[in-house]
Each structure stands twice: as C-alpha cells, then as structure tokens.
N, C-alpha and C positions, 0 to 999 in steps of 0.2 A: 434600586437595581432593576434594570430592564430584564424582561423574560428572554430566554433562549429560543431561537427558532432554527430549524434545520431544513434544508432543501437540497435537491439534486443540483449540482453545479451545471451551469449553462456556458455556452461559448464566451459570453461576455465576462465570465469569471476567471478566464485564463490569467490575467495579471494578478488577481487575488491569490489564486492557487500558487502561482510562481512566487509571490511574496512569502506565503506561508511555507512553501518548500525551502526557501532561503532561510527562514527562521529555524526550520527543522535541521537543516544542514549545519547551521551555526551551533545549535544546541548539541548536536551529536559530534561536534568538532570535526566536521567533514566538509566545510564550506569550500575548501580547496579542491574538492572532487566534483563539485557541482558544475555540470555542463549544460543543464537544461535551459531552454529559452522559452519566452512566452509563446513564440511561434510554434515550437515543438509541442508545447502543452495544448495549444489550440488545435493543431493538426492531429495529434495522436488521441486526444480526448474528445474532440468534437468534429472531426473530419468525417470523410466517407467511411473509413474503417476505424472504428473506435477500439483502442487498446485498453482503456480504463474508464471507470466511472468515478465520480467524486461527489462528496457531500460537503456543503459549506454550513458551518455553524455560526450564527450571528447572535450578538446581544444588542438588541435595538438595530441600528443600521451598520454596526461595526462587525466585520468578520473576525471571529476570535479563534477559529479552529477549522480544520478540515480533515477528511478521511478520503484517501485515494485507494481504490480497490478494483479487483477484476476477478474473473471466475476461472478456476482450473477444474480438473476432474479427478476424483479419487477412484482408481480402478478397483481397489479393495472394497470400497463401500458401494461402488456402482452408482455414485451420485456426484453432483457438482460440489465444489468447495468455493466458498467466498474467501478470497485471499486479500487481506488488508495489507497493502504495500506501505502506506504511511498514515499515521495518525499524529496530528500536532495541534496543540492548544497553546496560545500565547502564554508566556510565563505568568503574567499578571492575572490570567484567568484560571489558572490551575487550581483545583480544589473547589470550583464553583459550579460543577455539574456539566461542563461542555464535553469532556472526554467520555463520561458515562452516557450522556445523551447521544453522542456520535456512535458509540459501540452498541447502544440499544437499537438505534435505527439500522445499523448494519445487521444486527441479529434479526430484526424484523424482515429485512430484505432477504437474508439467507433462508429463513423459514419459508417465506412466500415463494422463493425460487426453488424450493425443494432441496436445498443444500444439506449435506450430511454433517458439515462442520464449517466453522469460521476459524481461519488460521492467520497468524502473523508472527513476525520475529521481533525480538527485543534485544538490545545490546546488553551484555552481561553486567556492565557497570551501572546501568540505569535502574538503581534500586527503587526510586520512587515509583517508576512505572511498573516494575516487577511486583511491588507490594500492592499497587492498585489492581493489576490484572489478577493476582492471586485472590484478592478480596471478592472479585467477580466470579471466582470459581475456575479460572483458566488454569490449565496444567502446562507447566514448562517442560518441554521435551528435550532434555539435554543429551539424549542418545543419538539425535540426528545432527549431522554436521552440515551446515550450509555450504554448498559447493558452487563456485562461480568461475566462469571463463570470461575474460574481457580483454580488450586491447589486442596486442600482438598474438598471444596464444589462441584467442578466438579466431583471428584472421588466418593463422597458420592451419588450424584444424579445418576451417572452411575451404581452404585451398587444396587440401589433400585430394589426391586422385580418387575419383569414384571407382567403386568396385565394378568389375566386368559383370554383365548380365549373367545371372545364375551363380555367381561366385558366393561363397559363404560370407556372412556378415560377422563372423566371430572375430574377436580381437586378435591382432597379429602378435 
C-alpha cells in the first residue's frame, strides 16, 4: 500500500476537486442538487478572488480524498475560524487514514493561522462520520440550527428596498 500525501490544491486540480465533489454529492444522496462546474471551481478557488482553499490527499498518484475550507470570524472569541465545507474520501479508501490525515493537516493550518476553532457540519444520518469525529474529540453542537437562504427567497430578500439614510435597521 502506497503512502498518503497531502498538498494544497492548485488550479490544475479543479477537475479532480469536481470529481470528488460529485462523489460526495452521490454519497450524501444530493447529486440532484449539484450545480457546480469545473469552471466555477477554477474561478472561485484559484481566480483573482479566492473564496476557498482545498487540500488534495493522494495515495501514490491517485487522488483519494479532499478537504475544501475557508475562514470565517468568531466575534465571541475575537479570532478566525477555519470552516471545513467538505471532506470526502473515496469509499474504498475509508478507514485507511486519509480522513484523519486531512483533518490533521486542517488542524495544523488552523493553529498556524491563529484560529480559535475548526468547525464543520455533518448530516445527522451519517453515523460512521459522527463516530469518527467523536473519536477525534469533536463535539456535536445540536443546539445550533443551520439556516439557509437560497433560490427565490434569497433573490426576493436581495431585491427588498434599501432603507432610507438614517432610518432604523430594526426588523419591521
């Protein structure tokens, strides 16, 4: 068995990242929701304004997993947070160290960047991942509810009339 290697993704990795995202979408039973393209990944991850970073995990010359992440800010801690958007390891590679190696590299990046925490979400039915994360010492935060605006509701809110200069911003 070849050794694992992890490196920061480069522009040339956009098709590999796309393929692994497709694998994640299929695993999470959400392939019907996937709209991403290789071009979007290339533009948003490796263009003039980068919206994410990614790590590629390889066994030999084969990409077996990836982690896609970005930074947010914790106002309570007064420090940045490394937010892991996606972590995926090919099914045939699970249990062979790739997931742990990716998370360890993310932890090193978070510590090096002065982050107060590393956060991510996991689907409630994904018991193998939940067990794995708990073994690492991760705490599941069930009191927080992921909230999302997308599609027409997002567009409607964006079109709302702006408040007049000096008007209160309190909810109506």
